[in-house]
N, C-alpha and C positions, 0 to 999 in steps of 0.2 A: 079674833082678826089675825089672818095671816100676815106674817112680816116678811119683808124682802128688803134687800139692799142692791138695787140696780145701779150700774154705772152708764152714764153717757160719756163715751171717751173719744168721740169723733163727732165733728159737726159739718163734715164734708158733704152733707145733703143740702145745706143751705137753707133758704127760706121755702117751706112748702106750702102749697096752696090750700086753702080753707076746704077745697073738695076732698083733701086727702085725710081730713081730721079722723076717718074711721078706717083707714087703710093700713092696719097694723101688720097685714100680711106683706108689706113693701119692706125690703131691707132698709131703704133710705128714710123710712119712717122713724126709725131709731137713732138716724144720723142728722135729722133736720130739726129746723125750728119752726114754731107757729109765729114768732115775731123776730125779726132780725134787723137791727138799725143800726148803720154806721159801724159794723163788724165785717171782717174780711174773713170767711171760711178758708183755712189754708189747706193745700193739698195733703199736708201731714196729718191733719185733722182738728187741731185746735182753732177756737175762735180769736182772731186778732183784731183789736181796735184799729180802724183806720186812722191814719195821720190826719193832721189838720190841712188847710190849703194856704200856701203862701202867696201874699200879694205881690204881683209884678210890676203891673202899670194898668192905667185906665185907658180904654181905648180911645182912638181919635175923636169919634164922635158918638157920645153916649146915646144918643136918640135912634142910631140906627143899628140893625142887627149886623153882626159880621162873623166870620168864620176862622177857624184855625186850620193851618195846612203845613205839614213838615216839608221842608227842604234839607234833604240830608245828603251831604256830600260824601262823608266816609262815617265811620263809627265815631270819630272824634270831632268831625266838622259838621254841624247840624244848626239849622235856624227853624224858628217857628214863624210862619207867616199869619200876620193879622189881616186878612181880606175884607175890606169894607167898601161901602159905595164910593168908587172913583179913586181908590187907593189900595196899596199893599204897604204894611209895616213890617218890620223884622225884629226878631228877638233872638238872642243867642246868650249862652253862660248864664241862663236864668235871669236876663235882664233885656232892656230894650237896647237895640243897637243904634248907636249915636255916632254921628261923624262931625267933628267941628263943633260940638254942643248941639247939633240938630239931629232929631230922629232921622234915620236913613228911611227913605219912603220913595215909591215910585206911583205914577198915576195909572190908572186903568180905565177901560170904558164901561166897566160892569156897575150898573145901577143896582139900588136896593131889590128892585123887583127880579133883576137878574140872578142876584146872589141867593136868594130864598124862594124855593119852588112853592106852589100852592098847598102842598102837603106838609110844609115845614123844613124840608130837607134842603141841603146845600146845592145850588143850582149849577155850580161849575165842578168840573174834573180836571184832574192834573195827572201828568205822567213825567218822570224825571229821568235824565241820564247824566251823571256826573253834575256838570255846572251849568246845565240847561234844563229847565222846567217848561214842558208845553201845557198851556192853559186852553181849556175848551169849554164853550157854552154854544148852544144851538143858534142863538141870535148874533153872535159875532165870529168874525174871522179869528181863527186860532192866534193866540200870542206865544210867544216864548220869552220866559223870565231868565236872563243871563246873569251869573255871577262874575263879575269882572275882577273883583279884588274881595277881601274880607269884609270890607264896608262898602262895596259899591255894586249896585244892581240896576240893569236896566231891562225895560219891557219894550218888545218890538213885535210887529206882525211876524207870523210864521209864514213865509213864502214857499209853496211847494211848486217845484217844476215839473213840466211835461205831464200834469194831471193831478189827481185822477179824473176821469171822464165818465159821464153817464153813458148809457146805452147809445149806440149810433142810431141816428134817425131812419125810420123805416117808410116813411111818407114820401114816395118819389116825386110827388108834386111839390114839396118843399125844397126848393133848389135855392142855394146860396152861390153867389159869384163874388169875385174879388177882383180889384182893379190894380194889385200890384203882387209882385211874387217876394219882394224884400221891403224892408222899411215900413213906412206907414202905409196903412191900407184902409179901404172903405168896404164893408161887406154889405152886400145888398140881397136880401131874401125875397123869394116869390110870395111868401106869406107872413103873417104876423108871427114872429116868433121871438123877438127880442124884448125883454123887459128891463126895466130900470136896475132890478137886482143882479143883472148879468154884468154891470160896469165892474171893472176890477178883476174879472175872472178870466180862465182861458177857454179858447174855442178851438175845437178840433175839426179839421176839414181834409177829406181824403178825395184825391183824383177820381172823378167819375168813371172815367176809362183810359187805360194806358195803351190803347191801341193805336193812338196817335203818335206814339213815341215807337220807332222801330228796335227790335232787339239787337243787342251788340252781337256781332259774328266776327269770326276770323277771316282776314284779308278781304274786308269789304271797303270799297271806296267812301273816304269819309273827309270832309272839309271842315275848316274852323266854324264853329256855331252850330254844327250838327249836334243832336240830341240822340242818345242811345240809352237803352235800359238793360240791365241785369236783373231779373226777376221784377222786383219794384223798384230797384234802386235806378235813378236816372242821372246821366253824366252829360256834361257838354264838353265838346271838344274846343280846346283852347289853343292847340298847337299842333304842327305836323312837322315830319321831317323834310329835309332840304330835298326839292325836287318836285315833280309833277305827279298828279294822280296817286297821291298818298293813300294807303290803306290801312285798316286795324291791323294790330300785331295778334298775337297768339296767347296773350297773357290776358286772362279774364279779369276785368277790374273788380276788385272787392273792397277797395278802399271807401270809408264813409265821411270823409272830410279831407279838405285840402285837393292836390292834383297828384296823379300819377300816369306813367307811360305804360300802354300795353305791348310796348315793342321797343326796339332801340332807334327806330326813326331812320336807319340806313337804307339806301336804295341799292340792292344787291343786282349786279350785272346779269342781263340775259335772263331774269327770272320771271319776265312779262308782268311785273308788277312794279308800282312805284316805291317810293320810301315805304318800309314797314313799320308801323307803329305810331300811335298817335297820342297825345296828352290828354287825358280827361280830368275834368273837375266835377267832383260830386256835388248834385244839386239837392236832392231830396230822395226820400223812400217812399213816394207816392202819396205822402200826406204832409200836412203843415199845421202849425199852432199859432194862434193869434191871441195877443193880450187885448181884450176889450177895454178901451179907455174912455170912450163916451158914447151915449146912444142918442141918435139923431131922431128915430122914430121907430115904431114896431117893427119895421122892415130894414132898417138901416144902422149901422153902428161903424165907428172907426176905431182903430187900434194900432198897434205895432206887432209886426211879424216876429215871432219868437224862432220859429222854425219854418224855413223857406216854403212857399206854398208852390204846388204843381202849376205849371204854365196853363194848362187847359182851364183852369178856374176863372180866367180872366174873360172866356169867351162862352163856353157853355154852361159853367157852373157845375155843382155837384150836390146831390141829395145826401152824401155820405158825410154827416157832420154830427157834432156832439158838444153839448155843453159841459161845463165842469160839473163833478158829481156833487159838489159841496158850493154853495153860494147863498145870497140873500133870498133867492128864489127857492131853492131846494132845503134850504137850511144848512148850518155849518157842523163840523163835527161835535157831537156831544161827550164823547168818550175817546180815550187814547190807550195804547198799551205798547210796550216793547215785547216783540214774540219772535223768536228764531231770527235774531238780527234784522228785524224789519218793524218800523214804526206803524201801528195799526190805528186807522181812523174809524169811527163808526157813528152813524146818525141814524136814528129809526131802525130799519132792518138792512140797512146797506153799510158795507164795510169796505175799505181799501187797505192795502199792505203796501209799503214803499218797496222800492228796489233793495235787495238784501244789502245791509251795512251801508247804506246811503239814505238816511232817515227822511231827507227832504225832497227826495227824486221819486216821483211816481210815474216814470215812463214805462208805458205797457209794452214798448218794443225798443230794440236797440236802435241806433243811428241808421242801421242799414235795414230797419223796418221788420226784424225778425224777432219772434218771441223766444226769449231764453228762460231758464229755470230761475234765474235770479231777478226777472222781470216783475214789475209792479202787479198786484193783483186786485180785482174788484169782485166781491162776492156777496150774496144776498142770502138772508134767512127765509126761505120760502115755506109756509105753513098755512094751516086753514085760517088761523087769526091773525091780524096786522098788529103784531105786539112790538113794542119799541124797546130797544136794548136800554139796560139801565146800569150794566156794569160789565167789565172786562177783567179777567184774571190771567196771567200768564202761567201756564204749565206746560207739560209735555205737548198737550193740545192746548189750544186757546179756549178758555171757558168764557161764555157770554151768558149773561142772566138778562132776561127780557121782564117786562111786567106780566108775562102770562107763562113763561117756560123757561127752560135751560138748554143751552146748546153747547156742542163742542165743534170747534173748527180744526182740522188736522189734514195730513196728507192722504190720499187715497191709498198710495202704496208706502207703508211705513219706512221701508229700507231705502226710499229715496228722498231727495230734498224737496221741500214744499216749493211749488211753482204754480203758474197759471194753469198747467195741464195736470197738476197732482194736487188738488185741494178739494176738501169736502166739508159741508156743514150738516151736522146732524143734530135733530131734537132729541134729547134723552129723557127729560123728565118735565113736569107741568105743574110746579108750585108757583112760579112767578115771584117776583122780588119787588121791594121799594127801592127807590132811587138813592141807595147809600152803598158806598164802596165796601165790598165784605173785607173781612180780615182772614188772614192765613194763619193758622196754627199747625206747625208741622206740615203733613201732606194733606190737612184738611182745610176747606173754605167754609166759612160761615157767612151766611148771607140772611138779611131781614126779609121776611116774606112781604107779599104785596100789602097787606093790612097793616103791616108795621108792628104786630102783636106777637110775632113769633121770630125766634132765632133759629135758623136750620143749619146743621153742619151737612157737608156734602163731600163724599170721599168715593173712589172707584172701589167697586167691590168684584173681586175676580170669580166670586161664587156665582153672580148673576151676570157677568160681563157687562155691567152697567154701573151708572153712579147710584149709591144709596144716600138717603138723606134721613135724618131724624130730627124731631123737634125737641130742642134742648129746654123748652121752657114748659114742657108738658107736665112736671111736677110742681111749677110755679106758674100756673096759668094766668094770673093777674098781674105778674110782673112788669109786663109792658103795655098794660092796659089802655093808656093814652096815646100809644104808638111811640116809635123810635124815629129820631130825627138825625142822630149822628151816632158813630159808632168808632172805637180805636181798639187797639190791642196791645196791652202793656206785658211784654214778654218776661221782664225782670223787674222787681225780684220774684214775683210770682205770675203764674200764667193767668192774666184776668183780661176778659173783654168787657170794656167799658161802653155804656150807652146813655146818651142823653135822650129823656122822654120828651114828649110835647109839652107836658105840664111843668117841665123844669127839673124833675127828679133825676137823680144820678143814680143809675143801677149798674151793678157789676155781675159778672159771671166767672167764677173761678173753674178753669177749664183745663182738665188734663186727661187726654184719652190715650192710654197705651194698652193695646191688646194684651188681655190676660194679667195686667198689672196695675192699671188704674183706670177707674170710671167716675171721674169727678166732674160734674157740672153744677155747682152750687151757687144759686143767685142770692145777691144780697144788695138791698136798697140803701141808699145814703141820703136821708133827708138833711137839708141844710135850714138854718135859721136864716130868714131873709135872703135866701140864695135861689135862683133859678137858672140852672145849668143850661146853656144854649147850644154849646159846641164842645167836642172832646177831641184831643189828638195826643199822640205819644211820640216821643223822640228820646235817644239817649241822653242820660244825664252827662254834665260836662265831664266828670272822671270816668264815664264809660261802664261803671259799676252796675248801673241799673237803668231802667227806663223811666223817664218823667212822664207824668200824665199832665198834660195842659187843659187847662178848662177856661171857658169863657162864660162867665156868671153874670146874672142881671140882679142887681139888688137895688134896694130903696134906701138912700141915706140922706138924712136930714130933709126929708120930703121931695127929693129929687131922685129919679130913676138913673142909675149908673150902670156900666158894664165894666168889668174887671177882668184882666187876664190873670189867671192864678194856676199854681202848680200843686197838686196833690202830694203832700209830703210822705214819705215812706214811714211806717210805724217805727218806733224806737228800736235801733239795732241792738243785737245781744251785747255787744262790746261797748255800748255807747253809754256816756255818763247820763245819770238820770236827769241832769240839768238840760239836756238837748232834747227832752220829750216835747214834741210840737203837736199840740192837739186843740188848736183853735183854728177857725176858718177866716180866710181873707187876713191873715196874721202877718206880723212883723217880728223880727228878732233883735233885740238888743244885746250886745256883747262888748263888754268894756269896764272902765273902771267902776266901782260902786255908785249907783245913781239911785235918787229916790224920785225921779220923774222920768216918764216916758214920753218922747215927742214923735212927730212924723206920722202920726195916726190921722192925718186929716182926711183920708179916704173913708174914715169910720166916724165922721164928725156926728156927735149925737147918740152915737149907739152905747149900748150897755155890753162891756167886753170882758172876758176871762183873761187872767194874766198867771202864767206860770214863772215863778221868780226862783232862781236856783234850785230848781227841781220841786218847790212846794207850791201848793195851790194858793192863789192870792184872792183875797175878796173882790168882788165884782166891782167895776168902775165904769163911769160914763164918761166919754171922750168930749172934751170941751177945748176948742181951739186947737185941736190936733194933738192934745196932751192929757196925760193922766197923772197922778201922783200915787206913789206907792206907800204902803204901810210900813215898809221897812225896805232899806236898801238892797239893790241887788246887782250882780255882776253880769248874769245872763237871765234875760227875761223875754218871754213869748207872749205877746198880746194880740187878740182877735176875738172874733165872735164865738159865742159859746156854741158847742156842738156835743149833743148828749149821746150816748149810745145805750142800746137795750137789747136784750134777747129773752126770749121765753121758749121753753121746750114744748114739744108736742104732749098731749095729755099722757101721763105715764101709764105704761102697758107692763105692770109688775105685781106681784103679790097674791095673785089669785091661785088657788090651789086647784080650782077646777074651772076650766074654760077661761075666757077673757076677763080681764080686770075693768074693760071699759063699761061704763054705766053703772059700776059697783061703787059704794061709798068707801071712801079711803081717807086716810090721813098721813101726811108727811111729818114725822117726828122731828128730824133734823137734817140738815144738808152740810157736807163737807164739799168745798170747791178747791179743786187744785189748779194753782195758777202759776205763772211764769212771769217773773220780773214786772209785778203788777201793783197798783195801789187803787185804794178807794173802791166805792160801789155800794149797792143795796141789793139785798135779796128777799124775795118773799113770794106769796101766792098770786100776786097780780102787780101791775104796775104802780098802783097807789098803795099798796099795802106791803111795805118792806121793812126790813132792818138794816142798818148800816153795818158793813163788815169792818172790823177795827184791826189795823194793821200795826198800830203803835204798841211797843212793848215798854213796860215801866222802865226799863235800864236805858232807854232811848231819850235824849234830852229834847226838852220843849224848845220852842223856838226855831227848830230845824226840821226840814221834811224827813218824814220816816223813810228808811231805804225801801227800794223796791223789794217786793216779796215774792220768794219762789217756794213753792211747796204747799201742802194741804192746810186749809184753814182749820180752826177749831170747829168742832161740830156746833153749828149755829141753831139756837132754839128756832122753830119755825112759828111765825106769827099767824099761820092759817089754821083753820079747824077742819072739820069733816067736810068732804066734797065729793062729788062723782067725777070730775074732770080735773084731777090735780096736775098742775105744772109748776116749773120753777122759772121765776123771773130773776133777771139781772139787770140793773140800772146803774150808770155812772154818769152825773153832769158835771164832774170836774175835769179839767184838762190834763188827765193823767193816763199813764199807758195801762193796758189791760190785755192779757192773754188767759183765756180759760182754756184750761188743758182738759180737765173733766169735771163732771158733777155726780155726786155719789149722795144720794138720798137714802133715808130709812123710811119705807112706806109699809103702812099697815093697811091690809085691804080686807074688806068684810065680804063674806059670801052670799050676803043678803043684799037685796036690793032696796 
């Protein structure tokens, strides 16, 4: 039998699909694992056991599903929002935000049905600017969450001025009249156009014809109360110069508020004209806006005039009117984004952009009725299919994902500012997305495809002059089998995309793509004992040195379903003391004088828990009355639910002198494992057939934890025999740190089958 000593010195291929069990032609075959549980493949190559999860607090209502949303003011000021039916609670500095002994909370209109969509994803979207967060849902008028102080938040309706409006009516038979120009008004339509859902929204109406208002001209006879227009701007004469037969001056009125003279009002002797110059009050720019306050019937509503109405609407009316773009009738904005100093609102295939640098102003025209570059914009995604937008991402262009394709919105002329006359919407690709907000890693956008089973990256390619996308799950095809429901990106300490699956499994993807330098997209599942992850979100840790991954976990404790807010702790840092190793789930830490009892574990009542005391694994205990007794006193103890880790290599491809080693009888004689600051574990040919690794040396005192081990283990005699598909398994069910740097087996392979 031919003997070989291969090495697996990198695991950055992550978990590989069983479909790749024969693909020894792939480079990642030798970097991947057939089994990977609760390990993090690092960008550098080694496998690092994930940290445990720290219990923070129970949700307000354990019976209702809720979601986690980040509210980040700066790198050092951040909050995690717990959004449940009818409320929002706040967390900061890894704890619940409390004021005067009471959790800080605001009431919301969102029901359980609103918060969770039919496919299990979050039903609301948010966009934030400094201390203000806008919250969107199709069935509700947008809200804005305002941070007034470090422990004070308020939620109020977001009120947008002067729009946005839907397309102007084209049915000339549908005429609307108004009984006033200012103040309270009643609008009457010639057909049934008003619905109950229009109450509370804005109504746009334009003069049917300005021909009745004569144009302003120089040196024309004018009296008080005469009306004249300049383009669409209508003015009222409010005063004339002293004398008879006053005429207009030669200064064209351009003001759009208040009053101004078009001359000095002086009567020049012997010029055959009266006083030259009158005072003009600006009235309107040919249109007005009404806030609808009540519906009388399908043809009549009453309201308040927000922008003065043209006079002719009281007599002949006009068919040039439009309802608000968003309402209970059309639906409210579902998504928002800040792009090029504008607030973008999106519902279905229709979007609106605010006035530049004035986020709540959606005026399509200036006060003088002119359309400027910074005016508000309404746009639509016109394509063969009626697909709904499910996400927005701000980039150089605005990227829009729908449930059937991907679009970009940007300027027609790239060297000019975006405006109503310089905007385009282009369909670029046709993958389609699930309603989960994408994550951004460098210049790449990663989104969940419509089925929920693929994570695609998305980046502009200069080679094709279009966006290119690849399926990051293609080597781990089953990793999102039940479908994704939530996603978050943890940039520090490692670049990991975290996904909560519909079945509650937490999965991660170590992602590091640098052209010509790094090609890492390694998937890794993280099963939990009695843990169903329903939501994930990340935000900077209190010290700013890393990002915390926050989890909302459903568990069953003492026969009752509970939901806990927890944080995934980082693996033990290289410089940290062994006693700080935190490898239990839903765990808590005691740090203080020596004690032989741990309390405060009520959230794990009746559960069997693992304990690490001063860096040593402690026998398992069951929580009773929120307490457990210790076998020996400890100053630092971590207690929580057990979390085991396991890995298995792909079938070893080595040792054959001719052709492949696959399918040939082989035997592993022994294995050396290179580890970094690790303890414990078992190795063997299968999960159930392993030998324990021994790290304690005779010189080390009993009764104390052996120190963390760095280096190569002694050659471990292999408990396996002859087999065709030789694998190396490693398991560890103790709450101890593990970093596997390399595996070095001795393999003998027969040339016979």
